[in-house]
N, C-alpha and C positions, 0 to 999 in steps of 0.2 A: 184817780185812786187805783184803778185796775193797773195802770201803767206802773205805779209805785210797787204794787204787789209783784208784777212781772220782773221788775228790776231786782227786788229782794230775792226772788227765786232764780235769778240769773237767766231769765227768759226774755230780757228786754228786746231781743232781736226777733221775737216771735209775735204772732197775732192771735188774739183771742176775741171771738165775736160774742156779743151780748144782745139777746133779743128780749125786750120787755113786752109782754103780751097780757091777755086777760085769761080767765078760767077756760073760756071756750077754746081759745087758741092753744093753751097748754094741754087741754084734754085731747085735742086733735093730735098733737105731737105724741102724747103719752100712748094713745091708742095705736097710732101708725107705727111707732118704733118699739113699743114695749108690750103691746096687746092689752093695756090697762085702760078701760073706758071710764076714766075719771080724771078730774083735774088734780094737779099736784103743785107744789110750790116752785120746784126747780128741776130742770132736766139738763143733763150735760152729755156732750159727745166729745170723746177724746180722740185725737189723731196723733198722739205722742208715741204710739206704738209702732210707727212706721207705715201705717196703712194709707197715709195720704200720698198722693202722687208727688213725684219729685218737684213738679212745678209749684205745688202748694205745701212743700215740706216746712215752710216757716209758720204754717197755721197749726196751732196746738189744740184747738178745740172750739166748740160752740157751747154757750150757756143760754138757756131760755128760762125766764122767770115770769111767773104769773104775778103781776102787780096787784091784782085783785086778792089773791091768796096772801101775798106779803102784807097787804094792808090789814086783812083779817087777823093774821098771826101777830102782827104788831099790836093790834088792838087788844087781843086776849092775853098777850104777854106783858102788856104795860110798857112796851118799848115804842119808840117813835118809828114811823115808816122808814126813814133813811137808815136807822140802826138795823132794822130787820133786813132791809135790802142789802146792806153790807154783809151781814151774816150769810145771806143766800148766795151772794156773789162768791164769797169765800168757800162756801159749801160746794158750789158748782165747780170752782177752780180746783179744789182738792179732788173732786171726782175726775176732772180732766187730767190731773196728775197721776191717775191710776188707782186711787183709793176707792173702795166700795164697801160701805157699811152693811150692805145686805149680804155680803159674802159669808162672814162669820163674826163672832164676838171679838176675836183678837184684831181682825181688820177694822172693825168698828171703833175699837179703842185707839188704834193707830190713826184712824181718820179724825176722830175727835181731838186727839193730841195735836195733829197738824193744823186743824181748824183753829184751835185755841192759840197756837203759836202765831199763826198769821193774823188773827184778830188782835192779839196783843201788839204785834209789830205795827199794824196799820193804825191802831188807836194812838200810838205814840207819834204818829206823823201829823204834821199840820194839815195835810190834805184830808185826813179823816175828819178833823174838826170842821174844816170848811165844808166838806161834803154833807156831814150830818147836821150841822148847825145853821147852814145857809137857808134861812127861812124863805128867801125869795125863790129858791130853787124848788122848795117842797110845799109852798103854801097851797097850791092847787090840789096836790095829793092829800094833804092833811084836811083840807076843807071837804074833799070828796069822801074821805074816811069818816068824817063827822056827819056827813049828810047835808052840809050847807050848800 
């Protein structure tokens, strides 16, 4: 699915890393890099501004997602865990592309627009249906979410 998003964005020759962690892990990253001593759902690091070394210039960024937070947010919103995970991946990717909803309201609107556009695109792809609906892939996470 991420590969399909990168192709759509004409970034198919680039690398994006994804770390799935828990609240403890993301809290550690949040404190270390942003000085916030609390868990969050997603953290992104962008290297698209040319700060990466020439040897790693094909790397566009890193995304870290708290699976624990994603399951909680899915539960309270009525979405499935895979749906929420896709939303967070897209949110992180849009941050990697340079958008920042914390900057100001205009930037937040641009970011939400970009997220909706990417979500619409990926939902039209067969890979989204396979990713979200493949019960074999998600049965463990869904059972954990329910406490079984």
